[in-house]
OpenMM code with the backbone's topology and positions (N, CA, C; nanometers):
from openmm import Vec3, app, unit

residues = "ASN TRP CYS PHE PRO PRO GLY ARG ARG VAL GLN SER SER LYS LEU GLY PRO ALA PRO PRO ARG LEU LEU THR GLU GLU GLU PHE GLN LEU GLN GLY GLU VAL GLU THR ARG LYS ALA LEU ALA GLU LEU ARG SER PHE CYS LYS SER PRO GLU PHE SER ALA TRP THR THR VAL SER ARG ILE GLN SER PRO LYS ARG PHE ALA ASP PHE VAL GLY GLY ALA SER HIS VAL THR PRO SER GLU VAL SER ALA HIS GLU ARG GLU PHE GLY LEU GLU SER LEU SER ILE ASP GLU GLU LEU PHE GLU GLU ASP ASP GLU ASP ASP GLU GLU GLU GLU ASN ILE SER ASP SER SER GLY GLY".split()
positions = [
    Vec3(1.3124, 30.0353, 21.9726),
    Vec3(1.1922, 30.0931, 22.0287),
    Vec3(1.0757, 30.0838, 21.9312),
    Vec3(1.1008, 30.1033, 21.8022),
    Vec3(0.9911, 30.1049, 21.7065),
    Vec3(0.9383, 29.9648, 21.6800),
    Vec3(1.0129, 29.8581, 21.7159),
    Vec3(0.9681, 29.7205, 21.6915),
    Vec3(0.8680, 29.6725, 21.7952),
    Vec3(0.8785, 29.7191, 21.9161),
    Vec3(0.7926, 29.6708, 22.0232),
    Vec3(0.7040, 29.7831, 22.0746),
    Vec3(0.5755, 29.7571, 22.0845),
    Vec3(0.4878, 29.8593, 22.1435),
    Vec3(0.5274, 29.8839, 22.2894),
    Vec3(0.5087, 30.0051, 22.3379),
    Vec3(0.5519, 30.0378, 22.4743),
    Vec3(0.4903, 29.9462, 22.5805),
    Vec3(0.3654, 29.9068, 22.5662),
    Vec3(0.3005, 29.8205, 22.6648),
    Vec3(0.3686, 29.6858, 22.6761),
    Vec3(0.4096, 29.6290, 22.5639),
    Vec3(0.4764, 29.4984, 22.5659),
    Vec3(0.6129, 29.5072, 22.6343),
    Vec3(0.6847, 29.6148, 22.6098),
    Vec3(0.8156, 29.6332, 22.6710),
    Vec3(0.8024, 29.6391, 22.8236),
    Vec3(0.7026, 29.7093, 22.8742),
    Vec3(0.6823, 29.7203, 23.0185),
    Vec3(0.6453, 29.5837, 23.0751),
    Vec3(0.5596, 29.5115, 23.0062),
    Vec3(0.5163, 29.3806, 23.0543),
    Vec3(0.6355, 29.2852, 23.0666),
    Vec3(0.7218, 29.2819, 22.9641),
    Vec3(0.8336, 29.1896, 22.9695),
    Vec3(0.9333, 29.2277, 23.0784),
    Vec3(0.9498, 29.3567, 23.1054),
    Vec3(1.0425, 29.3954, 23.2106),
    Vec3(0.9858, 29.3644, 23.3486),
    Vec3(0.8537, 29.3614, 23.3627),
    Vec3(0.7929, 29.3279, 23.4911),
    Vec3(0.8087, 29.1798, 23.5221),
    Vec3(0.8073, 29.0970, 23.4190),
    Vec3(0.8197, 28.9533, 23.4422),
    Vec3(0.9582, 28.9174, 23.4933),
    Vec3(1.0581, 28.9833, 23.4447),
    Vec3(1.1945, 28.9591, 23.4901),
    Vec3(1.2465, 28.8241, 23.4446),
    Vec3(1.3666, 28.7914, 23.4868),
    Vec3(1.4249, 28.6630, 23.4476),
    Vec3(1.3546, 28.5478, 23.5193),
    Vec3(1.3575, 28.4333, 23.4553),
    Vec3(1.2981, 28.3151, 23.5161),
    Vec3(1.3807, 28.2749, 23.6379),
    Vec3(1.3154, 28.2298, 23.7445),
    Vec3(1.3929, 28.1882, 23.8624),
    Vec3(1.4787, 28.0669, 23.8292),
    Vec3(1.5948, 28.0557, 23.8933),
    Vec3(1.6834, 27.9418, 23.8641),
    Vec3(1.6196, 27.8115, 23.9123),
    Vec3(1.6543, 27.7050, 23.8455),
    Vec3(1.6043, 27.5735, 23.8854),
    Vec3(1.6808, 27.5293, 24.0091),
    Vec3(1.6093, 27.4809, 24.1089),
    Vec3(1.6750, 27.4326, 24.2304),
    Vec3(1.7332, 27.2947, 24.2056),
    Vec3(1.8451, 27.2665, 24.2724),
    Vec3(1.9100, 27.1368, 24.2581),
    Vec3(1.8379, 27.0310, 24.3400),
    Vec3(1.8395, 26.9096, 24.2898),
    Vec3(1.7902, 26.7984, 24.3702),
    Vec3(1.8973, 26.7666, 24.4744),
    Vec3(1.8618, 26.6863, 24.5729),
    Vec3(1.9582, 26.6480, 24.6764),
    Vec3(2.0795, 26.5795, 24.6145),
    Vec3(2.0551, 26.4910, 24.5165),
    Vec3(2.1651, 26.4190, 24.4506),
    Vec3(2.2537, 26.5149, 24.3719),
    Vec3(2.1927, 26.6087, 24.2991),
    Vec3(2.2703, 26.7057, 24.2225),
    Vec3(2.3541, 26.7937, 24.3155),
    Vec3(2.2956, 26.8302, 24.4297),
    Vec3(2.3662, 26.9117, 24.5273),
    Vec3(2.4882, 26.8379, 24.5817),
    Vec3(2.4697, 26.7114, 24.6189),
    Vec3(2.5804, 26.6300, 24.6703),
    Vec3(2.6898, 26.6161, 24.5651),
    Vec3(2.6496, 26.5836, 24.4422),
    Vec3(2.7461, 26.5654, 24.3339),
    Vec3(2.8235, 26.6945, 24.3070),
    Vec3(2.7523, 26.8065, 24.2999),
    Vec3(2.8191, 26.9341, 24.2752),
    Vec3(2.9168, 26.9665, 24.3881),
    Vec3(2.8783, 26.9383, 24.5107),
    Vec3(2.9674, 26.9613, 24.6243),
    Vec3(3.0942, 26.8783, 24.6144),
    Vec3(3.0794, 26.7518, 24.5773),
    Vec3(3.1960, 26.6639, 24.5636),
    Vec3(3.2875, 26.7097, 24.4504),
    Vec3(3.2277, 26.7429, 24.3362),
    Vec3(3.3068, 26.7859, 24.2200),
    Vec3(3.3815, 26.9155, 24.2507),
    Vec3(3.3118, 27.0128, 24.3074),
    Vec3(3.3749, 27.1421, 24.3360),
    Vec3(3.4817, 27.1291, 24.4448),
    Vec3(3.4592, 27.0408, 24.5428),
    Vec3(3.5599, 27.0200, 24.6474),
    Vec3(3.6862, 26.9589, 24.5885),
    Vec3(3.6692, 26.8554, 24.5045),
    Vec3(3.7868, 26.7941, 24.4413),
    Vec3(3.8633, 26.8963, 24.3580),
    Vec3(3.7895, 26.9783, 24.2838),
    Vec3(3.8513, 27.0801, 24.1986),
    Vec3(3.9284, 27.1824, 24.2843),
    Vec3(3.8693, 27.2280, 24.3935),
    Vec3(3.9343, 27.3267, 24.4798),
    Vec3(4.0574, 27.2668, 24.5483),
    Vec3(4.0491, 27.1401, 24.5896),
    Vec3(4.1646, 27.0754, 24.6517),
    Vec3(4.2791, 27.0602, 24.5508),
    Vec3(4.2461, 27.0281, 24.4269),
    Vec3(4.3491, 27.0164, 24.3228),
    Vec3(4.4145, 27.1524, 24.2981),
    Vec3(4.3343, 27.2589, 24.2962),
    Vec3(4.3903, 27.3934, 24.2782),
    Vec3(4.4800, 27.4307, 24.3954),
    Vec3(4.4393, 27.3943, 24.5168),
    Vec3(4.5199, 27.4234, 24.6351),
    Vec3(4.6529, 27.3481, 24.6303),
    Vec3(4.6467, 27.2201, 24.5945),
    Vec3(4.7717, 27.1431, 24.5810),
    Vec3(4.8637, 27.2066, 24.4774),
    Vec3(4.8055, 27.2443, 24.3652),
    Vec3(4.8838, 27.3051, 24.2581),
    Vec3(4.9491, 27.4350, 24.3055),
    Vec3(4.8735, 27.5181, 24.3754),
    Vec3(4.9291, 27.6437, 24.4261),
    Vec3(5.0401, 27.6165, 24.5261),
    Vec3(5.0204, 27.5165, 24.6127),
    Vec3(5.1214, 27.4856, 24.7149),
    Vec3(5.2514, 27.4353, 24.6529),
    Vec3(5.2450, 27.3854, 24.5306),
    Vec3(5.3647, 27.3389, 24.4617),
    Vec3(5.4284, 27.4485, 24.3755),
    Vec3(5.3623, 27.5629, 24.3647),
    Vec3(5.4103, 27.6686, 24.2766),
    Vec3(5.5205, 27.7514, 24.3442),
    Vec3(5.5994, 27.8240, 24.2648),
    Vec3(5.7073, 27.9069, 24.3202),
    Vec3(5.6550, 28.0245, 24.4043),
    Vec3(5.5309, 28.0676, 24.3814),
    Vec3(5.4761, 28.1808, 24.4580),
    Vec3(5.4434, 28.1427, 24.6018),
    Vec3(5.4328, 28.0142, 24.6284),
    Vec3(5.3933, 27.9656, 24.7599),
    Vec3(5.5109, 27.9662, 24.8549),
    Vec3(5.4910, 28.0228, 24.9736),
    Vec3(5.5963, 28.0277, 25.0753),
    Vec3(5.5788, 27.9093, 25.1707),
    Vec3(5.6451, 27.7995, 25.1382),
    Vec3(5.6298, 27.6769, 25.2164),
    Vec3(5.6757, 27.6945, 25.3601),
    Vec3(5.7888, 27.7598, 25.3812),
    Vec3(5.8412, 27.7743, 25.5173),
    Vec3(5.7471, 27.8558, 25.6049),
    Vec3(5.6922, 27.9627, 25.5511),
    Vec3(5.5988, 28.0445, 25.6281),
    Vec3(5.4758, 27.9638, 25.6658),
    Vec3(5.4243, 27.8888, 25.5717),
    Vec3(5.3049, 27.8085, 25.5975),
    Vec3(5.3328, 27.6983, 25.6978),
    Vec3(5.4402, 27.6251, 25.6781),
    Vec3(5.4733, 27.5135, 25.7666),
    Vec3(5.4968, 27.5634, 25.9091),
    Vec3(5.5518, 27.6818, 25.9240),
    Vec3(5.5776, 27.7344, 26.0584),
    Vec3(5.4483, 27.7720, 26.1309),
    Vec3(5.3387, 27.7863, 26.0580),
    Vec3(5.2121, 27.8285, 26.1185),
    Vec3(5.1149, 27.7135, 26.1436),
    Vec3(5.1365, 27.5975, 26.0855),
    Vec3(5.0378, 27.4900, 26.0979),
    Vec3(5.0782, 27.3900, 26.2052),
    Vec3(4.9780, 27.3193, 26.2570),
    Vec3(5.0015, 27.2244, 26.3660),
    Vec3(5.0659, 27.0951, 26.3185),
    Vec3(5.0329, 27.0511, 26.1978),
    Vec3(5.0820, 26.9225, 26.1513),
    Vec3(5.1488, 26.9361, 26.0141),
    Vec3(5.2766, 26.9759, 26.0125),
    Vec3(5.3464, 26.9946, 25.8848),
    Vec3(5.3538, 26.8667, 25.8018),
    Vec3(5.3692, 26.7515, 25.8668),
    Vec3(5.3777, 26.6252, 25.7933),
    Vec3(5.2453, 26.5967, 25.7210),
    Vec3(5.1364, 26.6179, 25.7904),
    Vec3(5.0052, 26.5951, 25.7287),
    Vec3(4.9858, 26.6885, 25.6090),
    Vec3(5.0283, 26.8137, 25.6243),
    Vec3(5.0180, 26.9096, 25.5146),
    Vec3(5.1029, 26.8658, 25.3959),
    Vec3(5.2241, 26.8213, 25.4231),
    Vec3(5.3127, 26.7750, 25.3154),
    Vec3(5.2521, 26.6532, 25.2458),
    Vec3(5.1921, 26.5635, 25.3234),
    Vec3(5.1252, 26.4477, 25.2636),
    Vec3(5.0100, 26.4913, 25.1734),
    Vec3(4.9326, 26.5911, 25.2190),
    Vec3(4.8222, 26.6436, 25.1380),
    Vec3(4.8737, 26.7012, 25.0064),
    Vec3(4.9781, 26.7829, 25.0144),
    Vec3(5.0342, 26.8430, 24.8925),
    Vec3(5.0845, 26.7337, 24.7990),
    Vec3(5.1355, 26.6243, 24.8568),
    Vec3(5.1828, 26.5118, 24.7768),
    Vec3(5.0722, 26.4252, 24.7193),
    Vec3(4.9473, 26.4508, 24.7567),
    Vec3(4.8355, 26.3770, 24.6981),
    Vec3(4.7506, 26.2990, 24.7967),
    Vec3(4.7868, 26.2994, 24.9246),
    Vec3(4.7079, 26.2259, 25.0239),
    Vec3(4.5749, 26.2974, 25.0493),
    Vec3(4.4845, 26.2280, 25.1123),
    Vec3(4.3534, 26.2842, 25.1438),
    Vec3(4.3671, 26.4020, 25.2399),
    Vec3(4.2731, 26.4938, 25.2314),
    Vec3(4.2753, 26.6103, 25.3202),
    Vec3(4.2077, 26.5815, 25.4540),
    Vec3(4.1452, 26.4646, 25.4680),
    Vec3(4.0815, 26.4258, 25.5942),
    Vec3(4.1297, 26.2873, 25.6347),
    Vec3(4.1330, 26.2639, 25.7648),
    Vec3(4.1741, 26.1334, 25.8158),
    Vec3(4.0514, 26.0433, 25.8295),
    Vec3(4.0712, 25.9120, 25.8360),
    Vec3(3.9570, 25.8219, 25.8560),
    Vec3(3.8773, 25.8548, 25.9820),
    Vec3(3.9439, 25.8959, 26.0887),
    Vec3(3.8708, 25.9305, 26.2117),
    Vec3(3.7858, 26.0566, 26.1912),
    Vec3(3.8351, 26.1512, 26.1109),
    Vec3(3.7555, 26.2709, 26.0810),
    Vec3(3.6343, 26.2357, 25.9973),
    Vec3(3.6512, 26.1416, 25.9048),
    Vec3(3.5394, 26.0975, 25.8215),
    Vec3(3.4320, 26.0331, 25.9087),
    Vec3(3.4725, 25.9441, 26.0004),
    Vec3(3.3728, 25.8777, 26.0840),
    Vec3(3.3064, 25.9766, 26.1795),
    Vec3(3.3811, 26.0743, 26.2312),
    Vec3(3.3209, 26.1770, 26.3167),
    Vec3(3.2189, 26.2589, 26.2387),
    Vec3(3.2513, 26.2909, 26.1145),
    Vec3(3.1587, 26.3661, 26.0299),
    Vec3(3.0329, 26.2844, 26.0025),
    Vec3(3.0512, 26.1560, 25.9739),
    Vec3(2.9358, 26.0685, 25.9488),
    Vec3(2.8458, 26.0606, 26.0715),
    Vec3(2.9078, 26.0517, 26.1896),
    Vec3(2.8270, 26.0473, 26.3119),
    Vec3(2.7474, 26.1762, 26.3297),
    Vec3(2.8116, 26.2892, 26.2996),
    Vec3(2.7457, 26.4170, 26.3230),
    Vec3(2.6482, 26.4551, 26.2116),
    Vec3(2.6851, 26.4271, 26.0866),
    Vec3(2.6062, 26.4758, 25.9744),
    Vec3(2.5521, 26.3651, 25.8849),
    Vec3(2.5791, 26.2399, 25.9169),
    Vec3(2.5368, 26.1284, 25.8323),
    Vec3(2.3892, 26.0976, 25.8463),
    Vec3(2.3530, 25.9768, 25.8078),
    Vec3(2.2132, 25.9353, 25.8097),
    Vec3(2.1536, 25.9383, 25.9494),
    Vec3(2.2348, 25.9098, 26.0509),
    Vec3(2.1841, 25.9128, 26.1869),
    Vec3(2.1328, 26.0516, 26.2227),
    Vec3(2.2082, 26.1546, 26.1857),
    Vec3(2.1656, 26.2902, 26.2200),
    Vec3(2.0422, 26.3297, 26.1408),
    Vec3(2.0266, 26.2773, 26.0177),
    Vec3(1.9076, 26.3083, 25.9394),
    Vec3(1.7826, 26.2571, 26.0084),
    Vec3(1.7879, 26.1352, 26.0610),
    Vec3(1.6703, 26.0812, 26.1279),
    Vec3(1.6407, 26.1593, 26.2547),
    Vec3(1.7434, 26.2056, 26.3248),
    Vec3(1.7222, 26.2873, 26.4445),
    Vec3(1.6576, 26.4195, 26.4050),
    Vec3(1.7070, 26.4822, 26.2966),
    Vec3(1.6486, 26.6078, 26.2496),
    Vec3(1.5022, 26.5888, 26.2121),
    Vec3(1.4699, 26.4779, 26.1435),
    Vec3(1.3319, 26.4521, 26.1057),
    Vec3(1.2432, 26.4390, 26.2287),
    Vec3(1.2942, 26.3707, 26.3313),
    Vec3(1.2174, 26.3568, 26.4545),
    Vec3(1.1935, 26.4932, 26.5180),
    Vec3(1.2958, 26.5786, 26.5166),
    Vec3(1.2796, 26.7117, 26.5742),
    Vec3(1.1757, 26.7921, 26.4973),
    Vec3(1.1801, 26.7841, 26.3639),
    Vec3(1.0827, 26.8568, 26.2834),
    Vec3(0.9428, 26.8031, 26.3051),
    Vec3(0.9284, 26.6707, 26.3198),
    Vec3(0.7975, 26.6129, 26.3460),
    Vec3(0.7441, 26.6637, 26.4785),
    Vec3(0.8290, 26.6728, 26.5817),
    Vec3(0.7863, 26.7245, 26.7106),
    Vec3(0.7441, 26.8697, 26.6975),
    Vec3(0.8191, 26.9504, 26.6182),
    Vec3(0.7827, 27.0902, 26.5969),
    Vec3(0.6479, 27.1004, 26.5280),
    Vec3(0.6229, 27.0142, 26.4276),
    Vec3(0.4955, 27.0147, 26.3564),
    Vec3(0.3810, 26.9818, 26.4512),
    Vec3(0.4012, 26.8829, 26.5394),
    Vec3(0.2981, 26.8459, 26.6353),
    Vec3(0.2707, 26.9613, 26.7309),
    Vec3(0.3750, 27.0313, 26.7760),
    Vec3(0.3576, 27.1466, 26.8644),
    Vec3(0.2791, 27.2561, 26.7941),
    Vec3(0.3090, 27.2808, 26.6651),
    Vec3(0.2385, 27.3821, 26.5876),
    Vec3(0.0916, 27.3468, 26.5757),
    Vec3(0.0614, 27.2178, 26.5501),
    Vec3(-0.0771, 27.1742, 26.5376),
    Vec3(-0.1506, 27.1923, 26.6693),
    Vec3(-0.0850, 27.1605, 26.7823),
    Vec3(-0.1477, 27.1776, 26.9126),
    Vec3(-0.1780, 27.3248, 26.9376),
    Vec3(-0.0858, 27.4135, 26.9016),
    Vec3(-0.1078, 27.5567, 26.9196),
    Vec3(-0.2237, 27.6042, 26.8342),
    Vec3(-0.2338, 27.5541, 26.7097),
    Vec3(-0.3447, 27.5913, 26.6224),
    Vec3(-0.4761, 27.5435, 26.6810),
    Vec3(-0.4792, 27.4207, 26.7326),
    Vec3(-0.6022, 27.3669, 26.7909),
    Vec3(-0.6444, 27.4483, 26.9129),
    Vec3(-0.5475, 27.4900, 26.9930),
    Vec3(-0.5781, 27.5717, 27.1112),
    Vec3(-0.6357, 27.7056, 27.0682),
    Vec3(-0.5740, 27.7699, 26.9677),
    Vec3(-0.6241, 27.9011, 26.9238),
    Vec3(-0.7598, 27.8878, 26.8565),
    Vec3(-0.7841, 27.7759, 26.7843),
    Vec3(-0.9136, 27.7536, 26.7212),
    Vec3(-1.0223, 27.7335, 26.8252),
    Vec3(-0.9932, 27.6576, 26.9305),
    Vec3(-1.0936, 27.6281, 27.0316),
    Vec3(-1.1216, 27.7471, 27.1208),
    Vec3(-1.0283, 27.8424, 27.1292),
    Vec3(-1.0497, 27.9599, 27.2143),
    Vec3(-1.1232, 28.0690, 27.1392),
    Vec3(-1.1565, 28.0423, 27.0126),
    Vec3(-1.2325, 28.1403, 26.9361),
    Vec3(-1.1467, 28.2458, 26.8732),
    Vec3(-1.0149, 28.2238, 26.8719),
    Vec3(-0.9206, 28.3241, 26.8206),
    Vec3(-0.8839, 28.2968, 26.6861),
] * unit.nanometer
topology = app.Topology()
chain = topology.addChain("A")
for resn in residues:
    res = topology.addResidue(resn, chain)
    for name in ("N", "CA", "C"):
        topology.addAtom(name, app.Element.getBySymbol(name[0]), res)
C-alpha cells in the first residue's frame, strides 16, 4: 500500500486485464484439429483401460464393430460422413452463407433508406 499512491491503485483496477487476443480462422481450425485428435486419443486410451466397461458400452451402441475399429485406431468418421459434412459445412455452405448475409445487408440498407426518406 505504501508503494503506490491510492489514485494509481484505483486507476489500474479500473483498467482490468487486457482482453484476450482473438484467433484467426487458420488458428481456430488448427486448434480444433489438434484438440480433437488429443481428445480422441484420450478416449481410445480410456476405452482400453481396466476401468472401462466394454460389455456395457457395446450393449448400448448401434455399431459395436465400428466402435471396436475406432478403439483399435481407425477413424472416428466414415468417408460418407466426411463428404456429408463437407456438403453441409464446407466451402459450398460458406458461399451460401455469404449470399444470405449480403441479402440481409441489402435489406437493412433499404430499410434505412425508407426511414431516411420518411423523415424518421
